[in-house]
N, CA, C and O of each residue as an XYZ file, in Angstrom:
884
protein
N    -102.090     30.547     30.293
C    -101.693     30.776     31.686
C    -101.274     29.461     32.324
O    -102.078     28.535     32.429
N    -100.031     29.378     32.747
C     -99.542     28.169     33.406
C     -99.935     28.157     34.879
O    -100.151     29.204     35.489
N    -100.024     26.951     35.437
C    -100.299     26.773     36.863
C     -99.061     26.192     37.539
O     -98.429     25.266     37.031
N     -98.733     26.760     38.699
C     -97.553     26.344     39.443
C     -97.947     25.866     40.826
O     -98.924     26.340     41.406
N     -97.175     24.918     41.349
C     -97.373     24.420     42.712
C     -96.053     24.487     43.463
O     -95.011     24.080     42.948
N     -96.108     25.010     44.700
C     -94.909     25.120     45.530
C     -94.465     23.732     45.990
O     -95.270     22.956     46.505
N     -93.167     23.419     45.798
C     -92.630     22.118     46.221
C     -91.493     22.287     47.220
O     -90.947     21.296     47.705
N     -91.131     23.524     47.532
C     -89.992     23.775     48.398
C     -90.359     23.819     49.864
O     -91.526     23.702     50.239
N     -89.338     23.990     50.683
C     -89.529     24.291     52.093
C     -89.438     25.811     52.229
O     -89.822     26.532     51.309
N     -88.939     26.305     53.352
C     -88.693     27.732     53.509
C     -87.852     28.215     52.328
O     -86.843     27.591     51.999
N     -88.250     29.313     51.684
C     -87.436     29.754     50.563
C     -88.014     30.925     49.811
O     -89.027     31.509     50.197
N     -87.340     31.251     48.721
C     -87.658     32.419     47.912
C     -88.661     32.081     46.815
O     -88.544     31.064     46.131
N     -89.647     32.959     46.666
C     -90.604     32.829     45.565
C     -89.869     32.827     44.222
O     -90.266     32.109     43.304
N     -88.814     33.615     44.100
C     -88.117     33.795     42.831
C     -87.241     32.607     42.432
O     -86.738     32.561     41.310
N     -87.058     31.657     43.330
C     -86.229     30.487     43.041
C     -87.076     29.424     42.339
O     -87.965     28.833     42.952
N     -86.803     29.182     41.062
C     -87.603     28.226     40.282
C     -87.564     26.822     40.863
O     -88.486     26.037     40.644
N     -86.494     26.493     41.611
C     -86.381     25.158     42.192
C     -87.449     24.886     43.253
O     -87.676     23.737     43.633
N     -88.097     25.941     43.725
C     -89.163     25.783     44.716
C     -90.530     25.510     44.083
O     -91.528     25.388     44.793
N     -90.578     25.416     42.750
C     -91.859     25.321     42.065
C     -91.906     24.142     41.094
O     -90.890     23.736     40.529
N     -93.098     23.613     40.920
C     -93.403     22.680     39.842
C     -94.377     23.364     38.894
O     -95.363     23.957     39.331
N     -94.098     23.282     37.592
C     -95.030     23.803     36.603
C     -96.011     22.691     36.252
O     -95.659     21.745     35.547
N     -97.231     22.805     36.740
C     -98.233     21.754     36.531
C     -98.706     21.700     35.091
O     -99.161     20.657     34.623
N     -98.603     22.807     34.394
C     -99.082     22.856     33.011
C     -98.129     22.124     32.068
O     -98.561     21.354     31.209
N     -96.837     22.369     32.233
C     -95.845     21.734     31.348
C     -95.302     20.429     31.909
O     -94.697     19.642     31.182
N     -95.519     20.195     33.218
C     -94.985     19.008     33.859
C     -93.562     19.162     34.349
O     -93.009     18.210     34.901
N     -92.948     20.314     34.173
C     -91.573     20.520     34.632
C     -91.506     20.498     36.158
O     -92.231     21.233     36.827
N     -90.633     19.652     36.701
C     -90.492     19.526     38.148
C     -89.017     19.259     38.489
O     -88.546     18.133     38.333
N     -88.284     20.285     38.955
C     -88.770     21.628     39.239
C     -88.969     22.450     37.967
O     -88.517     22.074     36.885
N     -89.650     23.570     38.125
C     -89.922     24.440     36.993
C     -88.642     25.138     36.541
O     -87.674     25.233     37.296
N     -88.649     25.617     35.321
C     -87.502     26.355     34.803
C     -87.536     27.819     35.212
O     -86.501     28.485     35.247
N     -88.729     28.319     35.522
C     -88.898     29.692     35.997
C     -89.958     29.700     37.089
O     -90.805     28.807     37.119
N     -89.938     30.674     37.979
C     -91.013     30.792     38.971
C     -92.263     31.382     38.332
O     -92.188     31.921     37.227
N     -93.399     31.293     38.995
C     -94.598     31.937     38.453
C     -94.432     33.448     38.415
O     -93.773     34.043     39.268
N     -95.046     34.055     37.401
C     -95.056     35.495     37.272
C     -96.465     36.035     37.260
O     -97.414     35.337     37.620
N     -96.598     37.267     36.848
C     -97.881     37.962     36.954
C     -98.989     37.314     36.142
O    -100.165     37.533     36.432
N     -98.647     36.522     35.130
C     -99.655     35.899     34.279
C     -99.981     34.467     34.677
O    -100.832     33.832     34.055
N     -99.309     33.943     35.718
C     -99.491     32.548     36.104
C    -100.230     32.417     37.437
O    -100.221     33.327     38.267
N    -100.867     31.263     37.616
C    -101.562     30.942     38.865
C    -100.639     30.133     39.766
O     -99.924     29.248     39.297
N    -100.657     30.437     41.056
C     -99.767     29.771     42.007
C    -100.566     29.120     43.122
O    -101.518     29.700     43.645
N    -100.160     27.892     43.482
C    -100.749     27.176     44.607
C     -99.649     26.876     45.617
O     -98.588     26.356     45.271
N     -99.927     27.216     46.876
C     -98.950     27.015     47.946
C     -99.624     26.238     49.059
O    -100.702     26.617     49.516
N     -98.997     25.146     49.503
C     -99.525     24.349     50.607
C     -98.404     24.102     51.608
O     -97.319     23.651     51.239
N     -98.675     24.403     52.887
C     -97.688     24.162     53.927
C     -98.198     23.142     54.927
O     -99.215     23.369     55.582
N     -97.495     22.011     55.051
C     -97.900     20.997     56.021
C     -97.538     21.424     57.433
O     -98.269     21.134     58.380
N     -96.406     22.116     57.578
C     -96.031     22.779     58.817
C     -95.749     24.228     58.459
O     -96.008     24.631     57.325
N     -95.226     25.028     59.385
C     -95.026     26.438     59.092
C     -94.085     26.608     57.903
O     -92.959     26.109     57.907
N     -94.556     27.305     56.911
C     -93.805     27.575     55.693
C     -93.705     29.083     55.521
O     -94.717     29.784     55.552
N     -92.490     29.581     55.342
C     -92.271     31.000     55.104
C     -91.783     31.177     53.676
O     -90.785     30.578     53.273
N     -92.490     32.000     52.912
C     -92.115     32.300     51.535
C     -91.650     33.745     51.474
O     -92.331     34.655     51.947
N     -90.477     33.939     50.883
C     -89.848     35.257     50.844
C     -90.046     35.868     49.459
O     -89.726     35.251     48.443
N     -90.578     37.090     49.436
C     -90.784     37.791     48.188
C     -89.550     38.547     47.745
O     -88.510     38.491     48.402
N     -89.662     39.265     46.616
C     -90.914     39.605     45.954
C     -91.480     38.448     45.128
O     -90.772     37.518     44.742
N     -92.800     38.550     44.872
C     -93.456     37.552     44.066
C     -94.703     38.124     43.413
O     -95.281     39.094     43.904
N     -95.114     37.521     42.305
C     -96.312     37.958     41.598
C     -96.993     36.757     40.989
O     -96.339     35.774     40.641
N     -98.322     36.833     40.856
C     -99.105     35.778     40.236
C    -100.445     36.351     39.818
O    -100.870     37.395     40.312
N    -101.114     35.652     38.896
C    -102.456     36.075     38.514
C    -103.463     35.724     39.592
O    -104.466     36.419     39.760
N    -103.199     34.632     40.334
C    -104.020     34.243     41.479
C    -103.149     33.394     42.393
O    -102.179     32.776     41.955
N    -103.515     33.376     43.672
C    -102.785     32.567     44.647
C    -103.784     31.796     45.490
O    -104.715     32.374     46.050
N    -103.584     30.469     45.578
C    -104.326     29.622     46.499
C    -103.357     29.171     47.570
O    -102.406     28.439     47.294
N    -103.603     29.614     48.804
C    -102.674     29.368     49.908
C    -103.373     28.518     50.955
O    -104.370     28.937     51.542
N    -102.841     27.306     51.188
C    -103.449     26.409     52.173
C    -102.380     25.924     53.137
O    -101.192     25.921     52.815
N    -102.810     25.518     54.310
C    -101.853     25.144     55.339
C    -101.379     26.357     56.107
O    -102.002     27.418     56.058
N    -100.280     26.200     56.814
C     -99.731     27.245     57.676
C     -98.629     27.963     56.912
O     -97.485     27.510     56.897
N     -98.971     29.090     56.273
C     -98.045     29.767     55.371
C     -97.924     31.236     55.763
O     -98.927     31.914     55.987
N     -96.668     31.726     55.845
C     -96.382     33.125     56.119
C     -95.659     33.724     54.924
O     -94.822     33.072     54.300
N     -95.988     34.958     54.615
C     -95.413     35.654     53.462
C     -94.583     36.828     53.958
O     -95.063     37.674     54.712
N     -93.321     36.863     53.517
C     -92.344     37.841     53.976
C     -91.786     38.566     52.760
O     -90.998     37.996     52.004
N     -92.185     39.810     52.567
C     -91.737     40.558     51.395
C     -92.920     41.193     50.694
O     -93.981     41.381     51.288
N     -92.732     41.522     49.433
C     -93.756     42.216     48.663
C     -94.343     41.297     47.593
O     -93.613     40.671     46.824
N     -95.688     41.227     47.558
C     -96.373     40.294     46.668
C     -97.511     41.016     45.949
O     -98.220     41.834     46.535
N     -97.668     40.696     44.676
C     -98.742     41.262     43.869
C     -99.566     40.127     43.269
O     -99.039     39.282     42.546
N    -100.858     40.115     43.574
C    -101.777     39.107     43.044
C    -102.756     39.840     42.133
O    -103.545     40.669     42.588
N    -102.695     39.526     40.846
C    -103.533     40.249     39.901
C    -105.004     39.938     40.024
O    -105.843     40.737     39.608
N    -105.337     38.788     40.590
C    -106.725     38.369     40.776
C    -107.001     38.029     42.223
O    -106.780     38.840     43.122
N    -107.492     36.806     42.438
C    -107.982     36.408     43.756
C    -106.896     35.755     44.597
O    -106.064     35.001     44.094
N    -106.922     36.060     45.883
C    -106.168     35.344     46.904
C    -107.154     34.494     47.686
O    -108.082     35.023     48.297
N    -106.961     33.179     47.672
C    -107.821     32.242     48.385
C    -106.996     31.538     49.445
O    -105.941     30.984     49.136
N    -107.458     31.547     50.701
C    -106.677     30.981     51.790
C    -107.492     29.980     52.589
O    -108.717     30.075     52.668
N    -106.792     29.018     53.181
C    -107.382     28.125     54.168
C    -106.332     27.799     55.212
O    -105.135     27.923     54.955
N    -106.769     27.387     56.377
C    -105.933     27.165     57.564
C    -105.304     28.498     57.959
O    -106.056     29.423     58.266
N    -103.984     28.666     57.973
C    -103.375     29.880     58.514
C    -102.630     30.658     57.442
O    -101.747     30.130     56.767
N    -103.002     31.917     57.302
C    -102.310     32.837     56.407
C    -101.754     33.979     57.243
O    -102.469     34.562     58.058
N    -100.460     34.306     57.041
C     -99.843     35.410     57.765
C     -99.089     36.304     56.797
O     -98.288     35.825     55.995
N     -99.350     37.613     56.875
C     -98.521     38.605     56.196
C     -97.655     39.247     57.270
O     -98.160     39.850     58.217
N     -96.334     39.109     57.107
C     -95.394     39.451     58.158
C     -95.030     40.936     58.138
O     -95.406     41.670     57.224
N     -94.300     41.356     59.152
C     -93.859     42.747     59.276
C     -93.069     43.163     58.040
O     -92.376     42.352     57.426
N     -93.188     44.455     57.682
C     -92.473     45.034     56.553
C     -92.775     44.307     55.245
O     -91.918     44.217     54.365
N     -94.002     43.787     55.122
C     -94.417     43.049     53.924
C     -95.704     43.652     53.383
O     -96.523     44.172     54.142
N     -95.879     43.581     52.062
C     -97.089     44.084     51.437
C     -97.658     43.037     50.500
O     -96.929     42.217     49.940
N     -98.968     43.077     50.340
C     -99.637     42.204     49.376
C    -100.849     42.943     48.839
O    -101.613     43.538     49.598
N    -101.018     42.900     47.527
C    -102.211     43.467     46.901
C    -102.928     42.381     46.124
O    -102.297     41.496     45.546
N    -104.268     42.455     46.112
C    -105.099     41.498     45.396
C    -106.390     42.190     44.999
O    -106.705     43.272     45.494
N    -107.141     41.552     44.093
C    -108.422     42.126     43.690
C    -109.595     41.504     44.425
O    -110.716     42.005     44.339
N    -109.350     40.410     45.152
C    -110.351     39.835     46.052
C    -109.645     38.863     46.983
O    -108.588     38.324     46.654
N    -110.246     38.645     48.155
C    -109.707     37.704     49.135
C    -110.852     36.864     49.671
O    -111.902     37.391     50.038
N    -110.643     35.545     49.714
C    -111.633     34.632     50.283
C    -110.919     33.688     51.231
O    -109.930     33.061     50.852
N    -111.405     33.579     52.457
C    -110.919     32.561     53.383
C    -111.877     31.381     53.333
O    -113.085     31.563     53.182
N    -111.345     30.183     53.458
C    -112.152     28.985     53.241
C    -112.160     28.066     54.458
O    -111.588     26.976     54.425
N    -112.803     28.507     55.519
C    -113.113     27.629     56.633
C    -111.978     27.280     57.563
O    -110.865     26.986     57.127
N    -112.270     27.317     58.858
C    -111.337     26.914     59.916
C    -109.969     27.568     59.740
O    -108.932     26.915     59.853
N    -109.990     28.867     59.463
C    -108.778     29.560     59.076
C    -108.488     30.717     60.020
O    -109.382     31.264     60.665
N    -107.200     31.072     60.080
C    -106.763     32.303     60.724
C    -106.075     33.148     59.661
O    -105.203     32.660     58.942
N    -106.463     34.401     59.564
C    -105.895     35.323     58.588
C    -105.295     36.478     59.373
O    -106.018     37.259     59.992
N    -103.963     36.584     59.345
C    -103.245     37.504     60.221
C    -102.416     38.483     59.398
O    -101.625     38.084     58.544
N    -102.610     39.770     59.672
C    -101.760     40.834     59.130
C    -101.124     41.495     60.340
O    -101.797     42.203     61.088
N     -99.831     41.268     60.536
C     -99.226     41.656     61.808
C     -97.796     42.114     61.626
O     -97.025     41.519     60.873
N     -97.453     43.184     62.330
C     -96.097     43.705     62.333
C     -96.036     45.070     61.677
O     -96.792     45.359     60.750
N     -95.138     45.903     62.159
C     -94.991     47.242     61.601
C     -94.611     47.145     60.115
O     -93.658     46.455     59.753
N     -95.354     47.832     59.284
C     -95.107     47.797     57.851
C     -95.842     46.707     57.109
O     -95.770     46.648     55.881
N     -96.557     45.828     57.825
C     -97.377     44.815     57.149
C     -98.642     45.490     56.624
O     -99.406     46.078     57.388
N     -98.853     45.399     55.314
C    -100.027     46.045     54.731
C    -100.586     45.185     53.602
O     -99.868     44.813     52.674
N    -101.877     44.875     53.695
C    -102.568     44.131     52.649
C    -103.679     45.010     52.095
O    -104.508     45.523     52.847
N    -103.694     45.183     50.770
C    -104.707     45.993     50.101
C    -105.511     45.103     49.160
O    -104.953     44.452     48.277
N    -106.815     45.081     49.357
C    -107.733     44.281     48.555
C    -108.684     45.246     47.857
O    -109.516     45.879     48.506
N    -108.564     45.360     46.542
C    -109.369     46.330     45.811
C    -110.795     45.851     45.558
O    -111.613     46.588     45.008
N    -111.090     44.620     45.959
C    -112.438     44.084     45.786
C    -113.008     43.575     47.100
O    -112.732     44.123     48.167
N    -113.802     42.525     47.006
C    -114.485     41.987     48.184
C    -113.532     41.137     49.013
O    -112.685     40.422     48.478
N    -113.687     41.228     50.314
C    -113.000     40.344     51.265
C    -114.083     39.508     51.926
O    -114.948     40.041     52.622
N    -114.036     38.185     51.708
C    -115.045     37.278     52.263
C    -114.394     36.470     53.374
O    -113.475     35.688     53.131
N    -114.875     36.664     54.588
C    -114.355     35.963     55.761
C    -115.315     34.822     56.075
O    -116.401     35.044     56.610
N    -114.909     33.599     55.739
C    -115.796     32.443     55.807
C    -115.291     31.489     56.891
O    -114.300     30.787     56.693
N    -115.978     31.467     58.034
C    -115.629     30.581     59.145
C    -114.150     30.739     59.520
O    -113.413     29.758     59.625
N    -113.741     31.974     59.717
C    -112.328     32.259     59.948
C    -112.193     33.405     60.942
O    -113.142     34.141     61.209
N    -110.982     33.531     61.481
C    -110.645     34.652     62.353
C    -109.701     35.584     61.612
O    -108.629     35.174     61.167
N    -110.101     36.827     61.483
C    -109.274     37.863     60.875
C    -108.681     38.703     61.999
O    -109.411     39.249     62.826
N    -107.352     38.806     62.028
C    -106.685     39.582     63.072
C    -105.681     40.538     62.439
O    -104.841     40.139     61.633
N    -105.787     41.814     62.823
C    -104.841     42.841     62.392
C    -104.209     43.409     63.651
O    -104.905     43.940     64.516
N    -102.879     43.297     63.754
C    -102.241     43.608     65.024
C    -100.822     44.136     64.829
O    -100.254     44.074     63.739
N    -100.276     44.656     65.922
C     -98.870     45.074     65.974
C     -98.517     46.015     64.818
O     -97.511     45.832     64.133
N     -99.378     47.035     64.618
C     -99.196     48.067     63.599
C     -99.449     47.573     62.178
O     -99.093     48.262     61.222
N    -100.050     46.406     62.015
C    -100.436     45.944     60.692
C    -101.614     46.738     60.153
O    -102.336     47.386     60.910
N    -101.806     46.683     58.829
C    -102.891     47.436     58.191
C    -103.538     46.598     57.104
O    -102.854     45.940     56.321
N    -104.865     46.628     57.064
C    -105.649     45.934     56.047
C    -106.664     46.906     55.481
O    -107.414     47.537     56.226
N    -106.687     47.027     54.161
C    -107.658     47.896     53.493
C    -108.384     47.070     52.451
O    -107.749     46.445     51.601
N    -109.726     47.058     52.506
C    -110.541     46.263     51.592
C    -111.658     47.142     51.045
O    -112.047     48.128     51.672
N    -112.171     46.777     49.870
C    -113.269     47.550     49.295
C    -114.594     47.222     49.965
O    -115.455     48.090     50.107
N    -114.759     45.968     50.378
C    -115.979     45.536     51.061
C    -115.676     44.325     51.909
O    -114.761     43.563     51.599
N    -116.432     44.136     52.976
C    -116.189     43.022     53.901
C    -117.488     42.256     54.115
O    -118.496     42.819     54.540
N    -117.444     40.946     53.808
C    -118.587     40.071     54.011
C    -118.195     38.963     54.967
O    -117.191     38.282     54.759
N    -118.986     38.781     56.018
C    -118.736     37.740     57.003
C    -119.707     36.584     56.798
O    -120.863     36.780     56.423
N    -119.211     35.378     57.051
C    -120.050     34.187     57.078
C    -120.165     33.721     58.532
O    -119.421     34.210     59.383
N    -121.074     32.793     58.844
C    -121.187     32.314     60.227
C    -119.851     31.809     60.760
O    -119.015     31.298     60.016
N    -119.677     31.967     62.068
C    -118.472     31.522     62.765
C    -117.223     32.274     62.310
O    -116.128     31.713     62.280
N    -117.394     33.534     61.960
C    -116.273     34.385     61.598
C    -116.081     35.461     62.654
O    -117.040     35.924     63.270
N    -114.812     35.856     62.856
C    -114.457     36.733     63.967
C    -113.455     37.760     63.467
O    -112.482     37.400     62.804
N    -113.677     39.036     63.773
C    -112.765     40.116     63.408
C    -112.153     40.689     64.677
O    -112.866     41.080     65.601
N    -110.815     40.736     64.713
C    -110.090     41.214     65.888
C    -109.050     42.254     65.481
O    -108.392     42.106     64.451
N    -108.901     43.291     66.277
C    -107.825     44.268     66.125
C    -107.252     44.572     67.497
O    -107.981     44.615     68.488
N    -105.925     44.784     67.551
C    -105.384     45.341     68.783
C    -105.377     46.866     68.662
O    -105.894     47.408     67.685
N    -104.805     47.553     69.632
C    -104.875     49.010     69.654
C    -104.043     49.665     68.560
O    -104.175     50.866     68.327
N    -103.190     48.900     67.884
C    -102.294     49.482     66.871
C    -102.649     49.085     65.445
O    -102.144     49.689     64.498
N    -103.496     48.095     65.275
C    -103.855     47.631     63.940
C    -104.934     48.491     63.318
O    -105.772     49.046     64.029
N    -104.926     48.610     61.990
C    -105.958     49.359     61.283
C    -106.644     48.466     60.262
O    -105.991     47.693     59.560
N    -107.955     48.575     60.185
C    -108.772     47.843     59.225
C    -109.769     48.821     58.632
O    -110.682     49.295     59.307
N    -109.571     49.113     57.349
C    -110.426     50.082     56.664
C    -111.219     49.395     55.571
O    -110.658     48.694     54.728
N    -112.531     49.602     55.590
C    -113.411     49.145     54.524
C    -113.770     50.378     53.698
O    -114.500     51.254     54.161
N    -113.255     50.436     52.482
C    -113.371     51.624     51.651
C    -111.994     52.139     51.296
O    -110.991     51.479     51.564
N    -111.942     53.301     50.701
C    -110.657     53.803     50.237
C    -110.370     55.243     50.587
O    -109.546     55.883     49.934
N    -111.039     55.774     51.616
C    -110.856     57.190     51.951
C    -109.511     57.466     52.594
O    -108.976     58.568     52.472
N    -108.957     56.466     53.284
C    -107.704     56.663     54.000
C    -107.930     57.268     55.369
O    -109.026     57.728     55.688
N    -106.881     57.263     56.175
C    -106.961     57.882     57.493
C    -107.705     57.067     58.527
O    -108.243     57.630     59.481
N    -107.751     55.739     58.361
C    -108.456     54.894     59.328
C    -107.785     54.958     60.688
O    -106.559     55.007     60.788
N    -108.600     54.958     61.730
C    -108.093     55.038     63.097
C    -107.533     53.692     63.529
O    -108.108     52.646     63.228
N    -106.409     53.725     64.235
C    -105.848     52.497     64.783
C    -106.783     51.925     65.848
O    -107.413     52.668     66.601
N    -106.862     50.608     65.897
C    -107.654     49.944     66.920
C    -109.134     49.861     66.633
O    -109.908     49.467     67.506
N    -109.550     50.224     65.422
C    -110.977     50.225     65.097
C    -111.206     49.717     63.683
O    -110.365     49.893     62.801
N    -112.355     49.084     63.481
C    -112.839     48.782     62.146
C    -113.485     50.051     61.604
O    -114.501     50.506     62.131
N    -112.902     50.625     60.554
C    -113.406     51.858     59.966
C    -114.133     51.536     58.674
O    -113.564     50.931     57.766
N    -115.403     51.947     58.593
C    -116.213     51.746     57.397
C    -116.446     53.119     56.772
O    -117.142     53.961     57.341
N    -115.859     53.335     55.596
C    -115.949     54.630     54.946
C    -117.325     54.861     54.337
O    -118.097     53.920     54.152
N    -117.623     56.113     54.029
C    -118.864     56.451     53.338
C    -118.932     55.695     52.020
O    -117.970     55.680     51.253
N    -120.074     55.071     51.763
C    -120.279     54.312     50.545
C    -119.787     52.882     50.607
O    -120.030     52.107     49.683
N    -119.102     52.516     51.675
C    -118.589     51.150     51.835
C    -119.520     50.357     52.741
O    -120.358     50.926     53.440
N    -119.359     49.007     52.720
C    -120.315     48.173     53.436
C    -119.651     46.966     54.072
O    -118.711     46.381     53.534
N    -120.178     46.614     55.242
C    -119.858     45.361     55.939
C    -121.172     44.618     56.114
O    -122.180     45.224     56.478
N    -121.176     43.312     55.860
C    -122.428     42.574     55.991
C    -122.172     41.152     56.428
O    -121.071     40.620     56.292
N    -123.237     40.542     56.967
C    -123.194     39.131     57.322
C    -123.440     38.888     58.788
O    -123.706     39.817     59.549
N    -123.347     37.621     59.184
C    -123.326     37.258     60.593
C    -121.875     37.191     61.056
O    -120.958     37.405     60.264
N    -121.670     36.897     62.320
C    -120.316     36.781     62.848
C    -120.106     37.716     64.015
O    -121.060     38.280     64.549
N    -118.853     37.881     64.412
C    -118.503     38.685     65.583
C    -117.428     39.684     65.199
O    -116.404     39.314     64.625
N    -117.658     40.941     65.513
C    -116.648     41.986     65.347
C    -116.197     42.391     66.743
O    -116.913     43.088     67.462
N    -115.003     41.946     67.116
C    -114.498     42.164     68.470
C    -113.572     43.356     68.531
O    -112.473     43.261     69.078
N    -113.997     44.475     67.980
C    -113.190     45.693     67.951
C    -114.117     46.897     67.932
O    -115.303     46.773     67.626
N    -113.572     48.060     68.261
C    -114.334     49.284     68.097
C    -114.671     49.469     66.625
O    -113.953     49.003     65.740
N    -115.785     50.161     66.383
C    -116.241     50.391     65.019
C    -116.462     51.881     64.804
O    -117.119     52.542     65.609
N    -115.912     52.406     63.717
C    -116.208     53.762     63.258
C    -116.961     53.613     61.948
O    -116.373     53.302     60.912
N    -118.253     53.833     62.001
C    -119.136     53.517     60.880
C    -119.548     54.790     60.153
O    -120.361     55.574     60.643
N    -118.962     54.975     58.966
C    -119.400     56.060     58.104
C    -120.162     55.557     56.901
O    -120.607     56.347     56.069
N    -120.317     54.237     56.801
C    -120.996     53.623     55.663
C    -122.214     52.845     56.102
O    -123.128     53.397     56.714
N    -122.227     51.542     55.785
C    -123.370     50.701     56.131
C    -122.883     49.377     56.691
O    -122.041     48.711     56.088
N    -123.412     49.000     57.841
C    -123.159     47.694     58.433
C    -124.493     46.968     58.515
O    -125.438     47.453     59.136
N    -124.560     45.796     57.881
C    -125.821     45.070     57.779
C    -125.693     43.694     58.415
O    -124.817     42.908     58.055
N    -126.573     43.415     59.362
C    -126.707     42.056     59.890
C    -127.569     41.268     58.915
O    -128.703     41.652     58.626
N    -127.017     40.146     58.401
C    -127.772     39.345     57.444
C    -127.374     37.891     57.587
O    -126.227     37.581     57.911
N    -128.321     37.002     57.346
C    -128.031     35.580     57.344
C    -127.752     34.983     58.705
O    -127.157     33.908     58.787
N    -128.161     35.645     59.778
C    -127.892     35.148     61.126
C    -127.684     36.294     62.082
O    -128.311     37.345     61.948
N    -126.796     36.097     63.058
C    -126.570     37.096     64.101
C    -125.218     37.766     63.904
O    -124.190     37.096     63.801
N    -125.228     39.087     63.853
C    -124.013     39.884     63.801
C    -123.840     40.537     65.169
O    -124.730     41.236     65.652
N    -122.687     40.302     65.783
C    -122.415     40.802     67.126
C    -121.312     41.861     67.053
O    -120.222     41.592     66.548
N    -121.596     43.054     67.554
C    -120.608     44.118     67.675
C    -120.257     44.229     69.149
O    -121.059     44.705     69.952
N    -119.049     43.785     69.504
C    -118.701     43.614     70.910
C    -118.132     44.862     71.576
O    -117.932     44.871     72.791
N    -117.870     45.907     70.811
C    -117.247     47.100     71.389
C    -118.022     48.335     70.956
O    -119.098     48.227     70.368
N    -117.472     49.507     71.248
C    -118.157     50.762     70.960
C    -118.362     50.952     69.463
O    -117.540     50.537     68.646
N    -119.484     51.593     69.121
C    -119.791     51.937     67.738
C    -119.978     53.439     67.655
O    -120.786     54.009     68.389
N    -119.226     54.093     66.752
C    -119.327     55.531     66.559
C    -119.497     55.813     65.080
O    -119.371     54.917     64.245
N    -119.788     57.080     64.758
C    -119.911     57.480     63.364
C    -121.349     57.676     62.946
O    -122.280     57.269     63.641
N    -121.517     58.313     61.787
C    -122.846     58.659     61.300
C    -123.384     57.718     60.257
O    -124.328     58.067     59.547
N    -122.810     56.523     60.138
C    -123.281     55.553     59.159
C    -124.529     54.823     59.606
O    -125.133     55.162     60.624
N    -124.909     53.822     58.839
C    -126.155     53.094     59.076
C    -125.876     51.709     59.646
O    -124.915     51.039     59.268
N    -126.744     51.304     60.563
C    -126.812     49.926     61.035
C    -128.133     49.354     60.544
O    -129.201     49.886     60.847
N    -128.054     48.265     59.782
C    -129.243     47.703     59.139
C    -129.413     46.263     59.593
O    -128.437     45.520     59.697
N    -130.648     45.872     59.863
C    -130.962     44.494     60.220
C    -131.777     43.888     59.088
O    -132.905     44.307     58.830
N    -131.195     42.893     58.409
C    -131.878     42.247     57.301
C    -132.973     41.306     57.781
O    -133.080     41.008     58.970
N    -133.774     40.851     56.846
C    -134.885     39.955     57.166
C    -134.376     38.691     57.831
O    -133.497     38.010     57.302
N    -134.933     38.381     58.994
C    -134.585     37.171     59.710
C    -133.255     37.211     60.452
O    -132.840     36.213     61.041
N    -132.592     38.351     60.425
C    -131.283     38.497     61.047
C    -131.406     39.177     62.402
O    -132.448     39.738     62.741
N    -130.307     39.117     63.181
C    -130.249     39.748     64.493
C    -128.966     40.546     64.601
O    -127.906     40.098     64.165
N    -129.067     41.738     65.188
C    -127.893     42.564     65.479
C    -127.790     42.737     66.985
O    -128.720     43.218     67.633
N    -126.634     42.335     67.542
C    -126.405     42.480     68.970
C    -125.324     43.520     69.214
O    -124.247     43.459     68.620
N    -125.620     44.487     70.102
C    -124.686     45.539     70.482
C    -124.351     45.394     71.959
O    -125.216     45.079     72.776
N    -123.096     45.627     72.287
C    -122.681     45.524     73.688
C    -122.119     46.851     74.149
O    -121.710     46.980     75.303
């Protein structure tokens, strides 16, 4: 598996001139990364990458926006600002944010599907302007914030039919950790306060469970 690093400015994922192959030393690379390769993207200022694109894993740091369709066979790891733009899709098997980050899924047709765990670590997750995010599980770390506007959907689980403007937790799915959820919640699964204080700032509905772990605090408003 080769490793690639983005060396371009605004541009197409499919353009090999935007990449360096770190494994072979080719700079620029002769081909862009594909489904079997790992990709690293760093933006010092706003960087827009146009799909389609595929990789076995993606490490995205800096201020980077993704425009188009992207498939990540493994983990998506982000720091600073990550944006999935309107009419764009991205799939991954896990997502981790790494501190002082904003993770934005925004615009009609923007959809990110994570078939595994989504770990929000000292970051703000925002789904807005008809964007959609679906994850298998959601874990918050301290200083993490979840926001939705009235048109965004965030579903934890895979039942489908999540209500706009609310964090929907399906039966059998789970949200856990400390942090702040600044949106309505429809809880059909389990929400657990653990490792600190979990704050639910809006209405909570549904027949799921609210659990307070040892030494943790759950605040409802």
